[in-house]
ZARO-306880 format. One line per field, with one value per atom (N, C-alpha, C): residue number from 1; residue in three letters; atom name; x, y, z. Coordinates in steps of 0.02 Angstrom, whole numbers. Layout:
zado: c(NUM  ...)
selum: c(ALA  ...)
lumfi: c(CA  ...)
u: c(X  ...)
v: c(Y  ...)
w: c(Z  ...)
//
This chain:
zado: c(1  1  1  2  2  2  3  3  3  4  4  4  5  5  5  6  6  6  7  7  7  8  8  8  9  9  9  10  10  10  11  11  11  12  12  12  13  13  13  14  14  14  15  15  15  16  16  16  17  17  17  18  18  18  19  19  19  20  20  20  21  21  21  22  22  22  23  23  23  24  24  24  25  25  25  26  26  26  27  27  27  28  28  28  29  29  29  30  30  30  31  31  31  32  32  32  33  33  33  34  34  34  35  35  35  36  36  36  37  37  37  38  38  38  39  39  39  40  40  40  41  41  41  42  42  42  43  43  43  44  44  44  45  45  45  46  46  46  47  47  47  48  48  48  49  49  49  50  50  50  51  51  51  52  52  52  53  53  53  54  54  54  55  55  55  56  56  56  57  57  57  58  58  58  59  59  59  60  60  60  61  61  61  62  62  62  63  63  63  64  64  64  65  65  65  66  66  66  67  67  67  68  68  68  69  69  69  70  70  70  71  71  71  72  72  72  73  73  73  74  74  74  75  75  75  76  76  76  77  77  77  78  78  78  79  79  79  80  80  80  81  81  81  82  82  82  83  83  83  84  84  84  85  85  85  86  86  86  87  87  87  88  88  88  89  89  89  90  90  90  91  91  91  92  92  92  93  93  93  94  94  94  95  95  95  96  96  96  97  97  97  98  98  98  99  99  99  100  100  100  101  101  101  102  102  102  103  103  103  104  104  104  105  105  105  106  106  106  107  107  107  108  108  108  109  109  109  110  110  110  111  111  111  112  112  112  113  113  113  114  114  114  115  115  115  116  116  116  117  117  117  118  118  118  119  119  119  120  120  120  121  121  121  122  122  122  123  123  123  124  124  124  125  125  125  126  126  126  127  127  127  128  128  128  129  129  129  130  130  130  131  131  131  132  132  132  133  133  133  134  134  134  135  135  135  136  136  136  137  137  137  138  138  138  139  139  139  140  140  140  141  141  141  142  142  142  143  143  143  144  144  144  145  145  145  146  146  146  147  147  147  148  148  148  149  149  149  150  150  150  151  151  151  152  152  152  153  153  153  154  154  154  155  155  155  156  156  156  157  157  157  158  158  158)
selum: c(MET  MET  MET  LYS  LYS  LYS  PHE  PHE  PHE  ARG  ARG  ARG  ILE  ILE  ILE  GLY  GLY  GLY  GLY  GLY  GLY  ALA  ALA  ALA  SER  SER  SER  THR  THR  THR  VAL  VAL  VAL  LEU  LEU  LEU  ALA  ALA  ALA  VAL  VAL  VAL  LEU  LEU  LEU  LEU  LEU  LEU  THR  THR  THR  ALA  ALA  ALA  ALA  ALA  ALA  SER  SER  SER  ILE  ILE  ILE  VAL  VAL  VAL  PRO  PRO  PRO  ALA  ALA  ALA  GLN  GLN  GLN  ALA  ALA  ALA  ASP  ASP  ASP  ASP  ASP  ASP  HIS  HIS  HIS  ARG  ARG  ARG  GLU  GLU  GLU  PRO  PRO  PRO  ALA  ALA  ALA  SER  SER  SER  SER  SER  SER  TYR  TYR  TYR  ARG  ARG  ARG  ALA  ALA  ALA  VAL  VAL  VAL  GLN  GLN  GLN  ALA  ALA  ALA  ARG  ARG  ARG  SER  SER  SER  ALA  ALA  ALA  HIS  HIS  HIS  GLY  GLY  GLY  PHE  PHE  PHE  LEU  LEU  LEU  THR  THR  THR  LYS  LYS  LYS  GLY  GLY  GLY  ASP  ASP  ASP  TYR  TYR  TYR  ALA  ALA  ALA  HIS  HIS  HIS  PHE  PHE  PHE  SER  SER  SER  HIS  HIS  HIS  THR  THR  THR  VAL  VAL  VAL  SER  SER  SER  LYS  LYS  LYS  THR  THR  THR  VAL  VAL  VAL  ASN  ASN  ASN  ALA  ALA  ALA  HIS  HIS  HIS  GLY  GLY  GLY  TRP  TRP  TRP  TRP  TRP  TRP  LYS  LYS  LYS  LYS  LYS  LYS  ILE  ILE  ILE  ASP  ASP  ASP  GLY  GLY  GLY  PRO  PRO  PRO  ALA  ALA  ALA  THR  THR  THR  HIS  HIS  HIS  ALA  ALA  ALA  LYS  LYS  LYS  ILE  ILE  ILE  THR  THR  THR  ILE  ILE  ILE  TRP  TRP  TRP  LEU  LEU  LEU  GLN  GLN  GLN  VAL  VAL  VAL  LYS  LYS  LYS  THR  THR  THR  GLY  GLY  GLY  SER  SER  SER  LYS  LYS  LYS  TRP  TRP  TRP  LYS  LYS  LYS  THR  THR  THR  LEU  LEU  LEU  ASP  ASP  ASP  LYS  LYS  LYS  GLY  GLY  GLY  VAL  VAL  VAL  LYS  LYS  LYS  THR  THR  THR  VAL  VAL  VAL  PRO  PRO  PRO  PRO  PRO  PRO  GLY  GLY  GLY  GLY  GLY  GLY  GLY  GLY  GLY  SER  SER  SER  ASN  ASN  ASN  LYS  LYS  LYS  ARG  ARG  ARG  ALA  ALA  ALA  VAL  VAL  VAL  ALA  ALA  ALA  ASN  ASN  ASN  TRP  TRP  TRP  LYS  LYS  LYS  CYS  CYS  CYS  THR  THR  THR  ASN  ASN  ASN  LEU  LEU  LEU  ILE  ILE  ILE  VAL  VAL  VAL  LYS  LYS  LYS  ASN  ASN  ASN  HIS  HIS  HIS  PHE  PHE  PHE  ARG  ARG  ARG  THR  THR  THR  VAL  VAL  VAL  VAL  VAL  VAL  ASP  ASP  ASP  ALA  ALA  ALA  ASP  ASP  ASP  ILE  ILE  ILE  VAL  VAL  VAL  GLY  GLY  GLY  TYR  TYR  TYR  PRO  PRO  PRO  ASP  ASP  ASP  SER  SER  SER  PRO  PRO  PRO  GLU  GLU  GLU  LYS  LYS  LYS  LEU  LEU  LEU  VAL  VAL  VAL  THR  THR  THR  LYS  LYS  LYS  THR  THR  THR  GLN  GLN  GLN  THR  THR  THR  LEU  LEU  LEU  TYR  TYR  TYR  CYS  CYS  CYS  GLY  GLY  GLY  ILE  ILE  ILE)
lumfi: c(N  CA  C  N  CA  C  N  CA  C  N  CA  C  N  CA  C  N  CA  C  N  CA  C  N  CA  C  N  CA  C  N  CA  C  N  CA  C  N  CA  C  N  CA  C  N  CA  C  N  CA  C  N  CA  C  N  CA  C  N  CA  C  N  CA  C  N  CA  C  N  CA  C  N  CA  C  N  CA  C  N  CA  C  N  CA  C  N  CA  C  N  CA  C  N  CA  C  N  CA  C  N  CA  C  N  CA  C  N  CA  C  N  CA  C  N  CA  C  N  CA  C  N  CA  C  N  CA  C  N  CA  C  N  CA  C  N  CA  C  N  CA  C  N  CA  C  N  CA  C  N  CA  C  N  CA  C  N  CA  C  N  CA  C  N  CA  C  N  CA  C  N  CA  C  N  CA  C  N  CA  C  N  CA  C  N  CA  C  N  CA  C  N  CA  C  N  CA  C  N  CA  C  N  CA  C  N  CA  C  N  CA  C  N  CA  C  N  CA  C  N  CA  C  N  CA  C  N  CA  C  N  CA  C  N  CA  C  N  CA  C  N  CA  C  N  CA  C  N  CA  C  N  CA  C  N  CA  C  N  CA  C  N  CA  C  N  CA  C  N  CA  C  N  CA  C  N  CA  C  N  CA  C  N  CA  C  N  CA  C  N  CA  C  N  CA  C  N  CA  C  N  CA  C  N  CA  C  N  CA  C  N  CA  C  N  CA  C  N  CA  C  N  CA  C  N  CA  C  N  CA  C  N  CA  C  N  CA  C  N  CA  C  N  CA  C  N  CA  C  N  CA  C  N  CA  C  N  CA  C  N  CA  C  N  CA  C  N  CA  C  N  CA  C  N  CA  C  N  CA  C  N  CA  C  N  CA  C  N  CA  C  N  CA  C  N  CA  C  N  CA  C  N  CA  C  N  CA  C  N  CA  C  N  CA  C  N  CA  C  N  CA  C  N  CA  C  N  CA  C  N  CA  C  N  CA  C  N  CA  C  N  CA  C  N  CA  C  N  CA  C  N  CA  C  N  CA  C  N  CA  C  N  CA  C  N  CA  C  N  CA  C  N  CA  C  N  CA  C  N  CA  C  N  CA  C  N  CA  C  N  CA  C  N  CA  C  N  CA  C  N  CA  C  N  CA  C  N  CA  C  N  CA  C  N  CA  C  N  CA  C  N  CA  C  N  CA  C  N  CA  C  N  CA  C  N  CA  C  N  CA  C  N  CA  C  N  CA  C  N  CA  C)
u: c(425  391  368  321  295  325  340  364  313  274  220  242  229  252  199  209  165  181  135  142  203  228  284  349  351  414  415  379  375  444  483  549  593  592  631  609  545  519  544  545  569  643  681  753  765  727  733  716  664  644  700  727  780  843  861  923  918  858  850  836  829  813  876  869  924  903  944  923  911  856  840  886  899  941  897  885  838  863  929  954  951  934  928  855  816  744  721  765  745  757  791  806  741  729  669  670  612  607  633  669  703  689  637  622  577  600  563  516  457  411  383  391  365  293  249  180  155  103  73  16  10  -46  -70  -130  -158  -128  -90  -61  13  39  110  151  121  156  188  249  285  292  291  304  326  355  377  337  313  282  337  344  399  372  410  391  451  450  505  481  529  514  481  442  416  476  472  528  502  544  524  528  477  474  532  558  611  582  516  485  433  404  353  377  386  413  369  400  367  316  330  284  319  289  314  276  313  279  311  279  305  273  306  285  281  234  227  224  254  254  263  269  280  330  361  410  388  383  363  422  410  461  448  386  367  291  267  195  168  105  75  47  47  17  52  11  38  26  -22  -39  -56  -46  -65  -97  -146  -176  -135  -99  -56  -94  -96  -125  -71  -61  -12  -44  -28  -52  8  6  56  28  63  37  83  54  91  71  119  105  76  18  -14  -25  13  11  39  -2  20  -12  -49  -84  -56  -72  -53  -115  -108  -163  -144  -189  -177  -187  -136  -139  -161  -139  -158  -155  -195  -198  -194  -151  -147  -161  -198  -215  -203  -169  -157  -144  -173  -159  -103  -49  12  44  84  126  185  223  280  333  370  424  438  412  424  443  450  464  405  411  360  290  284  217  198  238  225  222  192  188  130  108  57  93  62  94  46  73  35  78  46  86  47  85  56  94  58  88  97  158  173  145  119  95  153  208  269  327  387  446  482  444  471  453  392  367  392  419  446  391  381  332  364  331  353  306  335  297  316  269  282  236  250  205  185  125  98  80  104  92  60  9  -24  -24  -2  -4  -53  -104  -153  -147  -121  -112  -180  -190  -255  -268  -326  -347  -324  -287  -261  -275  -293  -304  -237  -239  -178  -196  -146  -155  -160  -182  -193  -131  -73  -13  5  33  54  125  160  226  218  253  255  327  341  410  432  496  526  505  492  472  527  506  552  532  580  566  583  533  542  513  543  516  462  400  343  281  254  194  133  88  27  -32)
v: c(18239  18296  18342  18384  18429  18498  18532  18600  18641  18682  18718  18790  18812  18878  18913  18977  19014  19000  19018  19004  19035  19090  19124  19086  19037  19001  18931  18919  18852  18826  18867  18845  18829  18871  18858  18793  18781  18719  18658  18660  18603  18591  18645  18639  18612  18636  18611  18537  18517  18447  18403  18423  18383  18381  18437  18441  18413  18404  18386  18313  18273  18203  18168  18138  18103  18031  17982  17913  17899  17864  17846  17790  17788  17735  17689  17629  17583  17559  17559  17534  17587  17649  17701  17721  17685  17693  17758  17794  17857  17916  17906  17959  17986  18051  18078  18066  18056  18050  18114  18107  18166  18179  18151  18167  18229  18279  18342  18337  18365  18366  18437  18466  18534  18528  18567  18568  18640  18650  18716  18722  18778  18792  18863  18879  18945  18997  18974  19018  19028  19086  19100  19080  19045  19026  18958  18951  18889  18847  18780  18733  18667  18627  18560  18509  18457  18401  18350  18327  18282  18220  18166  18104  18058  18012  17964  17898  17854  17788  17745  17696  17646  17614  17607  17580  17549  17508  17480  17534  17536  17584  17572  17625  17620  17618  17628  17628  17573  17547  17495  17433  17379  17317  17289  17262  17228  17272  17336  17383  17424  17426  17467  17533  17588  17653  17701  17758  17811  17877  17931  17998  18045  18092  18143  18211  18262  18329  18379  18443  18493  18544  18577  18629  18692  18746  18810  18842  18866  18903  18978  18998  19068  19073  19133  19145  19145  19163  19172  19108  19053  18991  18971  18947  18926  18852  18821  18751  18714  18649  18607  18543  18518  18453  18401  18360  18308  18242  18208  18141  18095  18039  17989  17921  17885  17817  17770  17718  17665  17609  17591  17542  17483  17425  17364  17342  17313  17290  17219  17210  17145  17131  17084  17072  17132  17162  17221  17285  17280  17337  17355  17416  17439  17440  17412  17409  17454  17497  17540  17500  17500  17466  17513  17576  17625  17695  17739  17809  17853  17903  17951  18021  18060  18129  18173  18229  18276  18346  18397  18466  18492  18514  18532  18596  18629  18684  18653  18694  18666  18639  18592  18564  18492  18448  18377  18340  18375  18341  18299  18265  18217  18247  18311  18341  18381  18377  18415  18369  18310  18263  18215  18185  18133  18066  18015  17949  17895  17846  17786  17727  17674  17616  17551  17496  17430  17380  17343  17291  17228  17204  17145  17082  17037  16972  16925  16935  16896  16936  16913  16946  16900  16855  16806  16822  16843  16856  16924  16925  16987  17021  17086  17126  17192  17223  17287  17342  17393  17447  17514  17560  17629  17674  17739  17787  17839  17865  17918  17975  18035  18092  18149  18179  18237  18293  18352  18411  18461  18477  18527  18587  18642  18702  18730  18741  18766  18835  18844  18908  18925  18880  18894  18835  18849  18794  18764  18701  18670  18616  18590  18537  18469  18418  18352  18308  18330  18288  18269  18209  18182  18156  18156  18125  18050  18012  17939  17919  17886  17869  17806  17796  17737  17674  17621  17558  17529  17505  17474  17401  17356  17285  17269  17247  17233  17164  17131  17067  17082  17087  17104  17072  17021  16988  17032  17031  17070  17024)
w: c(6382  6411  6356  6370  6320  6331  6277  6280  6242  6276  6244  6230  6169  6149  6107  6095  6051  5978  5933  5862  5830  5855  5823  5830  5872  5886  5856  5804  5775  5754  5720  5697  5756  5807  5867  5900  5902  5932  5896  5830  5791  5805  5807  5822  5893  5941  6010  6013  5977  5977  5950  5893  5862  5904  5935  5972  6043  6068  6138  6152  6101  6114  6139  6197  6230  6240  6223  6234  6308  6322  6391  6414  6479  6508  6549  6522  6555  6622  6633  6697  6752  6737  6788  6792  6832  6834  6866  6900  6932  6887  6831  6785  6753  6754  6722  6646  6618  6546  6515  6461  6435  6361  6333  6263  6261  6226  6221  6161  6168  6112  6107  6049  6039  6015  6045  6025  6023  5985  5981  6031  6062  6107  6092  6115  6104  6152  6199  6249  6235  6252  6241  6303  6349  6411  6402  6427  6415  6477  6467  6522  6493  6535  6516  6555  6521  6554  6566  6628  6645  6679  6674  6707  6709  6757  6759  6731  6718  6691  6744  6722  6769  6803  6870  6908  6973  7005  7069  7122  7164  7219  7267  7294  7344  7414  7420  7486  7496  7442  7448  7410  7446  7418  7362  7310  7255  7219  7214  7183  7129  7070  7016  7019  7013  7013  6964  6956  6913  6936  6918  6939  6880  6883  6832  6865  6833  6861  6803  6819  6768  6791  6742  6756  6718  6753  6723  6688  6627  6589  6597  6584  6593  6597  6610  6613  6684  6691  6757  6789  6754  6782  6847  6894  6959  6974  6940  6954  6889  6889  6833  6860  6824  6840  6803  6842  6813  6815  6758  6755  6730  6765  6745  6742  6689  6679  6680  6721  6720  6677  6624  6577  6568  6551  6537  6466  6431  6363  6366  6335  6330  6256  6229  6157  6121  6077  6041  6068  6123  6152  6221  6243  6309  6354  6413  6462  6522  6543  6600  6665  6707  6772  6827  6823  6874  6844  6871  6849  6911  6909  6963  6938  6977  6958  7019  7008  7062  7033  7064  7043  7087  7055  7091  7064  7106  7080  7041  7005  6968  7016  6992  7034  7020  7061  7051  7114  7169  7232  7254  7310  7331  7338  7352  7358  7296  7243  7182  7121  7129  7074  7084  7029  7031  7028  7058  7063  7038  7002  6983  7004  7030  7052  7043  7046  7037  7081  7122  7165  7122  7116  7075  7108  7067  7094  7106  7070  7079  7049  7061  7033  6984  6953  6907  6835  6824  6756  6733  6672  6643  6603  6614  6577  6555  6506  6479  6504  6536  6566  6534  6535  6515  6554  6551  6582  6529  6538  6496  6545  6530  6575  6535  6565  6536  6588  6568  6611  6581  6618  6597  6643  6617  6657  6676  6739  6765  6738  6705  6680  6610  6575  6509  6463  6400  6352  6331  6311  6285  6235  6204  6154  6188  6152  6182  6188  6165  6168  6239  6246  6310  6305  6360  6364  6370  6330  6335  6347  6403  6420  6384  6383  6353  6392  6355  6385  6430  6489  6537  6545  6542  6553  6625  6663  6734  6751  6799  6823  6874  6849  6891  6859  6892  6867  6878  6829  6835  6846)
//
């Protein structure tokens, strides 16, 4: 996730980045991605870009999905345009299977997140999936950094 701060807090941002990295748990697919990334923005308003790992849907059979959302730290912003890409590794490159875009208030519940999903052709072939999430706060400039989640290996044919 992204942690956006004003220029005066650069040292704090570096310390937060170093202290906040937590290893992802591949066997818990509902766990939100937890790697913090400090970035500079022209705004002094803070927020976190969040997303979960690619995982099998609990509601749609044979479907891999992922969610992206944001959490407000401070400032007047009320909505963000969340874009999430569900990607699969093909050779040495990443291919986007689906893209979801939604403008939402902060939170992350079912109506406060963007979704990307992919219907598996079979459950025999093993592939490597990841998600990329971008949160653009409505009405405020920001940097181009995106959250990239840890790769998940799932039996899902593409």
